RODO-2510 file (C-alpha; in nm, 4 decimals, decimal comma):
residues 376
     n   res          X          Y          Z
     1     x     7,3164     9,8272    14,8614
     2     x     7,2926     9,4663    14,9728
     3     x     7,2808     9,1377    14,7837
     4     x     7,1232     8,8206    14,9132
     5     x     7,2105     8,4998    14,7268
     6     x     6,8975     8,2874    14,7588
     7     x     6,9823     7,9774    14,5568
     8     x     7,2443     7,8362    14,3203
     9     x     7,1478     7,5714    14,0681
    10     x     7,2852     7,2234    14,1496
    11     x     7,4022     7,1446    13,7943
    12     x     7,5200     7,4886    13,6780
    13     x     7,6374     7,8181    13,8249
    14     x     7,2987     7,9850    13,7690
    15     x     7,1938     8,1956    14,0687
    16     x     6,8812     8,3583    14,2046
    17     x     6,9317     8,6568    14,4303
    18     x     6,7892     8,9789    14,5665
    19     x     6,9497     9,3228    14,5439
    20     x     6,8195     9,5866    14,7831
    21     x     6,8783     9,9569    14,7156
    22     x     6,7330    10,2727    14,8648
    23     x     6,4962    10,2886    14,5648
    24     x     6,3703     9,9330    14,5962
    25     x     6,4542     9,5689    14,5418
    26     x     6,5723     9,3906    14,2284
    27     x     6,5174     9,0186    14,1765
    28     x     6,8080     8,8552    13,9959
    29     x     6,8816     8,7451    13,7338
    30     x     6,7566     9,0734    13,5890
    31     x     6,7558     9,2555    13,2570
    32     x     6,7817     9,6350    13,2677
    33     x     6,6225     9,8432    12,9870
    34     x     6,8600    10,1062    12,8505
    35     x     6,7509    10,4686    12,8933
    36     x     7,0482    10,6374    12,7303
    37     x     6,9414    11,0014    12,7644
    38     x     6,7206    10,9516    13,0689
    39     x     6,4382    10,7733    12,8879
    40     x     6,3936    10,4296    12,7362
    41     x     6,3388    10,5295    12,3761
    42     x     5,9703    10,5760    12,2935
    43     x     5,8352    10,4462    12,6266
    44     x     5,6874    10,6232    12,9275
    45     x     5,7619    10,5464    13,2919
    46     x     5,4122    10,3966    13,3122
    47     x     5,4890    10,1660    13,0175
    48     x     5,8086    10,0504    13,1905
    49     x     5,6338     9,9861    13,5207
    50     x     5,3070     9,8284    13,4106
    51     x     5,3760     9,6629    13,0757
    52     x     5,7490     9,5920    13,0747
    53     x     5,7577     9,5436    13,4551
    54     x     6,1120     9,6782    13,4715
    55     x     6,2728     9,6785    13,8149
    56     x     6,5760     9,8925    13,7231
    57     x     6,6748    10,1025    13,4208
    58     x     6,9995    10,2509    13,2892
    59     x     7,1150    10,6021    13,2156
    60     x     7,4298    10,6958    13,0245
    61     x     7,6829    10,9293    13,1816
    62     x     7,8287    11,0540    12,8524
    63     x     7,4913    11,1502    12,7050
    64     x     7,3431    11,2945    13,0253
    65     x     7,6585    11,4981    13,0864
    66     x     7,6298    11,6566    12,7419
    67     x     7,2534    11,6998    12,7556
    68     x     7,0746    11,8152    12,9710
    69     x     7,3958    11,8552    13,1758
    70     x     7,4752    11,8119    13,5432
    71     x     7,3549    12,1609    13,6389
    72     x     6,9996    12,0830    13,5253
    73     x     7,0078    11,7371    13,6841
    74     x     7,1207    11,8797    14,0174
    75     x     6,8499    12,1480    14,0062
    76     x     6,5953    11,8732    13,9412
    77     x     6,7218    11,6716    14,2375
    78     x     6,8851    11,3972    14,0307
    79     x     6,7753    11,1745    13,7456
    80     x     6,5033    11,0009    13,9492
    81     x     6,3240    11,3314    14,0027
    82     x     6,4007    11,4527    13,6500
    83     x     6,2474    11,1563    13,4654
    84     x     5,9947    11,0423    13,7259
    85     x     6,1384    10,6927    13,7719
    86     x     6,1275    10,6063    14,1431
    87     x     6,2867    10,2620    14,1177
    88     x     6,6591    10,1815    14,0999
    89     x     6,8796    10,3318    13,8274
    90     x     7,2261    10,2295    13,7091
    91     x     7,4564    10,4610    13,5155
    92     x     7,7511    10,3479    13,3094
    93     x     8,0626    10,5640    13,3148
    94     x     8,0435    10,6844    12,9568
    95     x     8,3744    10,5140    12,8851
    96     x     8,2396    10,2925    12,6082
    97     x     8,0747    10,5886    12,4331
    98     x     8,3846    10,8066    12,4600
    99     x     8,6164    10,5367    12,3306
   100     x     8,3780    10,4734    12,0415
   101     x     8,4407    10,8296    11,9211
   102     x     8,7285    10,7208    11,6986
   103     x     8,9096    11,0189    11,5534
   104     x     8,7617    11,2770    11,7913
   105     x     8,9090    11,1618    12,1215
   106     x     9,2566    11,1409    12,2744
   107     x     9,3544    10,9026    12,5519
   108     x     9,6149    10,9903    12,8182
   109     x     9,7049    10,8764    13,1695
   110     x     9,5010    11,1672    13,3051
   111     x     9,1848    11,0752    13,1194
   112     x     9,0202    11,1053    12,7816
   113     x     8,9719    11,4248    12,5832
   114     x     8,6886    11,4113    12,3321
   115     x     8,4604    11,6238    12,1201
   116     x     8,0856    11,6188    12,1627
   117     x     7,8936    11,4363    11,8913
   118     x     7,6282    11,7078    11,9324
   119     x     7,8174    12,0317    11,8693
   120     x     8,1859    11,9424    11,8474
   121     x     8,2722    12,1114    12,1780
   122     x     8,5788    11,9795    12,3612
   123     x     8,5528    11,7929    12,6943
   124     x     8,7619    11,5713    12,9186
   125     x     8,6626    11,2703    13,1260
   126     x     8,8925    11,1806    13,4139
   127     x     8,8107    10,9167    13,6759
   128     x     8,7482    11,1974    13,9267
   129     x     8,5216    11,3929    13,6946
   130     x     8,3185    11,0862    13,6033
   131     x     8,2597    11,0127    13,9727
   132     x     8,1415    11,3722    14,0188
   133     x     7,9093    11,3464    13,7185
   134     x     7,7618    11,0205    13,8443
   135     x     7,7086    11,1793    14,1854
   136     x     7,5166    11,4568    14,0068
   137     x     7,3072    11,2091    13,8091
   138     x     7,2334    11,0233    14,1310
   139     x     7,1970    10,6634    14,0144
   140     x     7,1824    10,3903    14,2768
   141     x     7,4605    10,1950    14,1030
   142     x     7,7410    10,3775    13,9250
   143     x     8,0248    10,2434    13,7124
   144     x     8,3964    10,3157    13,7198
   145     x     8,5657    10,4777    13,4211
   146     x     8,7509    10,2189    13,2149
   147     x     8,8978    10,1833    12,8695
   148     x     8,7079     9,9399    12,6540
   149     x     8,9696     9,8258    12,4003
   150     x     8,8668     9,6921    12,0577
   151     x     8,7753     9,3250    12,0493
   152     x     9,0590     9,2526    11,8065
   153     x     9,3295     9,4157    12,0220
   154     x     9,6609     9,2313    12,0411
   155     x     9,7986     9,1167    12,3772
   156     x    10,0380     9,4082    12,4235
   157     x     9,7706     9,6696    12,3645
   158     x     9,5223     9,4839    12,5837
   159     x     9,7759     9,4589    12,8696
   160     x     9,8649     9,8274    12,8473
   161     x     9,4951     9,9178    12,8373
   162     x     9,4221     9,7002    13,1397
   163     x     9,6940     9,8709    13,3427
   164     x     9,5356    10,2074    13,2647
   165     x     9,1885    10,0793    13,3576
   166     x     9,3195     9,9529    13,6933
   167     x     9,4975    10,2797    13,7721
   168     x     9,1816    10,4685    13,6826
   169     x     8,9838    10,2355    13,9069
   170     x     9,2016    10,3272    14,2052
   171     x     9,1343    10,6938    14,1323
   172     x     8,7599    10,6303    14,0955
   173     x     8,7431    10,4661    14,4382
   174     x     8,9506    10,7432    14,5950
   175     x     8,7175    11,0101    14,4576
   176     x     8,4086    10,8078    14,5438
   177     x     8,5244    10,7602    14,9023
   178     x     8,6060    11,1269    14,9554
   179     x     8,2674    11,2515    14,8270
   180     x     7,9101    11,2051    14,9445
   181     x     7,5805    11,1327    14,7643
   182     x     7,3894    11,4507    14,6800
   183     x     7,0284    11,3461    14,7273
   184     x     7,0016    11,1682    15,0614
   185     x     7,0355    10,8070    14,9503
   186     x     7,3333    10,5773    14,9035
   187     x     7,5153    10,4963    14,5798
   188     x     7,7249    10,1873    14,5029
   189     x     8,0327    10,1890    14,2792
   190     x     8,0917     9,8838    14,0599
   191     x     8,4396     9,8235    13,9136
   192     x     8,4681     9,6668    13,5669
   193     x     8,6727     9,3628    13,4646
   194     x     8,8498     9,4085    13,1315
   195     x     9,1221     9,2121    12,9504
   196     x     8,9812     9,1444    12,6015
   197     x     8,9837     8,7744    12,5138
   198     x     9,3070     8,6879    12,6962
   199     x     9,2584     8,4499    12,9914
   200     x     9,5695     8,5743    13,1687
   201     x     9,4497     8,9359    13,1565
   202     x     9,0927     8,8494    13,2502
   203     x     9,2170     8,6607    13,5570
   204     x     9,4457     8,9468    13,6533
   205     x     9,1641     9,1978    13,6187
   206     x     8,9088     8,9841    13,8039
   207     x     9,1514     8,9442    14,0945
   208     x     9,2212     9,3179    14,1035
   209     x     8,8515     9,4013    14,0892
   210     x     8,7623     9,1423    14,3538
   211     x     9,0216     9,2919    14,5882
   212     x     8,8249     9,6190    14,5993
   213     x     8,5433     9,4631    14,8010
   214     x     8,2805     9,6566    14,6060
   215     x     7,9052     9,6091    14,6456
   216     x     7,8986     9,4445    14,3019
   217     x     8,1217     9,3846    14,0028
   218     x     8,0875     9,4226    13,6271
   219     x     8,2300     9,2378    13,3283
   220     x     8,2997     9,4680    13,0353
   221     x     8,4608     9,4491    12,6936
   222     x     8,2641     9,1483    12,5672
   223     x     8,0123     9,1169    12,2819
   224     x     8,2344     9,3510    12,0798
   225     x     8,2950     9,1194    11,7876
   226     x     8,4542     8,8117    11,9435
   227     x     8,2937     8,4666    11,8818
   228     x     8,0209     8,3841    12,1318
   229     x     8,2026     8,0734    12,2561
   230     x     8,5013     8,2932    12,3441
   231     x     8,2701     8,5345    12,5290
   232     x     8,1264     8,2457    12,7308
   233     x     8,4768     8,1199    12,8091
   234     x     8,5794     8,4643    12,9389
   235     x     8,2681     8,4790    13,1589
   236     x     8,3607     8,1423    13,3101
   237     x     8,7186     8,2537    13,3742
   238     x     8,6062     8,5748    13,5445
   239     x     8,3236     8,4248    13,7499
   240     x     8,5598     8,1673    13,8989
   241     x     8,7298     8,4632    14,0683
   242     x     8,4639     8,7293    14,1331
   243     x     8,3026     8,6999    14,4791
   244     x     8,0004     8,4733    14,4894
   245     x     7,8276     8,6917    14,7483
   246     x     7,8183     8,9997    14,5208
   247     x     7,6109     9,0574    14,2052
   248     x     7,7827     9,0164    13,8685
   249     x     7,6832     9,2479    13,5851
   250     x     7,7625     9,1555    13,2226
   251     x     7,7606     9,4836    13,0319
   252     x     7,5939     9,5285    12,6936
   253     x     7,4796     9,1681    12,6389
   254     x     7,2800     9,0620    12,4398
   255     x     7,0502     8,8166    12,2615
   256     x     6,8024     8,5993    12,4542
   257     x     7,0379     8,3043    12,4033
   258     x     7,3321     8,5105    12,5339
   259     x     7,1358     8,5876    12,8494
   260     x     7,0518     8,2236    12,9164
   261     x     7,4084     8,1065    12,8555
   262     x     7,5482     8,3791    13,0809
   263     x     7,2949     8,3079    13,3552
   264     x     7,4068     7,9444    13,3439
   265     x     7,7614     8,0719    13,4048
   266     x     7,6695     8,2794    13,7098
   267     x     7,5804     8,6253    13,5756
   268     x     7,3100     8,8200    13,7597
   269     x     7,2553     9,1464    13,5706
   270     x     7,2294     9,2429    13,2029
   271     x     7,1605     9,5412    12,9799
   272     x     7,1464     9,5818    12,6034
   273     x     6,9868     9,8126    12,3459
   274     x     6,8974     9,5120    12,1306
   275     x     6,5334     9,4629    12,2384
   276     x     6,4383     9,8249    12,1668
   277     x     6,6692     9,8881    11,8695
   278     x     6,5744     9,5650    11,6958
   279     x     6,2107     9,6175    11,7854
   280     x     6,2090     9,9555    11,6118
   281     x     6,3412     9,7715    11,3064
   282     x     6,0571     9,5171    11,3125
   283     x     6,2477     9,2281    11,4747
   284     x     6,0533     9,0701    11,7578
   285     x     6,1825     8,8187    12,0121
   286     x     5,9215     8,5725    12,1364
   287     x     5,9012     8,2557    12,3421
   288     x     5,8709     8,0609    12,0159
   289     x     6,1431     8,2371    11,8169
   290     x     6,2373     8,5487    11,6210
   291     x     6,0005     8,7257    11,3800
   292     x     6,0558     8,9926    11,1152
   293     x     5,7232     9,1739    11,1258
   294     x     5,7695     9,3185    10,7764
   295     x     5,7523     8,9717    10,6211
   296     x     5,4399     8,9119    10,4137
   297     x     5,3723     8,5846    10,5963
   298     x     5,2276     8,7837    10,8898
   299     x     4,9857     8,9807    10,6707
   300     x     4,6846     8,7625    10,7557
   301     x     4,8084     8,6001    11,0777
   302     x     4,5583     8,7128    11,3391
   303     x     4,7138     8,5181    11,6246
   304     x     4,8743     8,7016    11,9200
   305     x     5,2259     8,8389    11,8769
   306     x     5,3446     8,5786    12,1270
   307     x     5,1025     8,2905    12,1919
   308     x     5,2405     8,2545    12,5441
   309     x     5,1484     8,6130    12,6289
   310     x     5,4877     8,7235    12,7539
   311     x     5,3740     9,0881    12,7284
   312     x     5,0409     9,2642    12,7851
   313     x     5,0494     9,3983    12,4283
   314     x     5,0272     9,0380    12,3068
   315     x     4,6722     9,0257    12,4382
   316     x     4,5604     9,3333    12,2436
   317     x     4,7446     9,3158    11,9114
   318     x     4,7771     9,0494    11,6433
   319     x     5,0737     8,9760    11,4221
   320     x     4,8721     9,0948    11,1226
   321     x     4,7991     9,4303    11,2855
   322     x     5,1604     9,4880    11,3852
   323     x     5,2706     9,3901    11,0318
   324     x     5,0267     9,6490    10,8970
   325     x     5,1595     9,9195    11,1287
   326     x     5,5180     9,8594    11,0180
   327     x     5,4224     9,8592    10,6506
   328     x     5,2301    10,1844    10,7039
   329     x     5,5280    10,3313    10,8946
   330     x     5,2986    10,4078    11,1851
   331     x     5,4783    10,5200    11,5027
   332     x     5,2628    10,2891    11,7124
   333     x     5,4515     9,9962    11,5578
   334     x     5,7748    10,1114    11,7210
   335     x     5,6076    10,1478    12,0591
   336     x     5,4352     9,8089    12,0499
   337     x     5,7510     9,6308    11,9332
   338     x     5,9673     9,7994    12,1979
   339     x     5,7240     9,7173    12,4770
   340     x     5,6895     9,3603    12,3583
   341     x     6,0644     9,2946    12,3288
   342     x     6,1495     9,4466    12,6657
   343     x     5,8627     9,2636    12,8342
   344     x     5,9821     8,9414    12,6731
   345     x     6,3366     8,9920    12,8051
   346     x     6,1994     9,0587    13,1542
   347     x     5,9740     8,7526    13,1222
   348     x     6,2713     8,5405    13,0153
   349     x     6,4918     8,6292    13,3141
   350     x     6,1934     8,5910    13,5470
   351     x     6,1318     8,2421    13,4095
   352     x     6,5013     8,1625    13,4505
   353     x     6,4822     8,2732    13,8126
   354     x     6,1723     8,0618    13,8699
   355     x     6,3424     7,7502    13,7339
   356     x     6,6632     7,8160    13,9288
   357     x     6,4587     7,8269    14,2484
   358     x     6,2618     7,5183    14,1418
   359     x     6,5822     7,3239    14,0740
   360     x     6,5198     7,2433    13,7065
   361     x     6,6969     7,5344    13,5368
   362     x     6,9283     7,3177    13,3243
   363     x     6,6445     7,1186    13,1687
   364     x     6,4314     7,4267    13,1071
   365     x     6,7229     7,6250    12,9621
   366     x     6,8170     7,3638    12,7026
   367     x     6,4636     7,3655    12,5645
   368     x     6,4275     7,7437    12,5781
   369     x     6,7579     7,8023    12,3960
   370     x     6,6289     7,6077    12,0958
   371     x     6,3090     7,8115    12,0908
   372     x     6,4578     8,1611    12,1228
   373     x     6,7081     8,0912    11,8431
   374     x     6,4353     7,9693    11,6069
   375     x     6,3494     8,1892    11,3064
   376     x     5,9755     8,1978    11,2541
***
């Protein structure tokens, strides 16, 4: 994998770049739709390519390991062959999912023992095993196993957790370097910066991660309950240290406003379930603001979902029709809303990129922030 930094905004740290993988190129900044179990919920590969115009999607190691399992994925020739997506894929390490299993997991120096949420069976994730699983899945970009501590962790717990994450990272790189890709194309391992909301720990982690010389780096453990201004402060602290010539991936973030603020601070890559999850619950993000499609006010509004046409579905469907579909509990409502929200997120980062390259990102961003936070 290579990364070409094309332009940095004069007034901010916003960047436009180009990632090249064996499955294609990715223009940054980029948003990556989340395909937890190998599919973006409710959408086909054709939807993702033609309507959403996704350049890269995510898979989740924890879920894919449990079902369908690495044996099936290897027989298929990897996740690309299994789900028919021939563009880049990123897999997270499953760490966040495992550590979310409060009460049914046990953390040790060796790794994390947990019980499946599907059938209660017992499993263990070690750094070595996670690298092997991600080799089997075959994503272009794979993540190191880390502990994602609670957002309200005290300093002592956060420091102890960070030490474990760093020791696990060393083991991830060792295993990664002594194994080979399974399907004839290269994979890149991204380490993850942790440290909760403590500047000292974030700096320590960013320096440790930067020392690995990886193809790219991730920022984890944010958007887990801390105030947004604290999240932005942590991003600034970390990005002062992470290499400028490598892509920076902010994990699990977030709202349209979060994306714009993080782009301004030098982040290149994002993922979040929000556009699809909120879409299935009738919340739409548009270039003019946020809409609850169940509200009666849309009942006789025959204008496009987004007047600026940020998604192809905006051309075909009115607000009134989508309101009707949600009220009627028609499955098509979930599909339209998911396509629209993902396409809007991709439109938003594409517009950000365009304005970074044009040299007027700061002016454009200040106006767009007000719009995307507006409740219609």
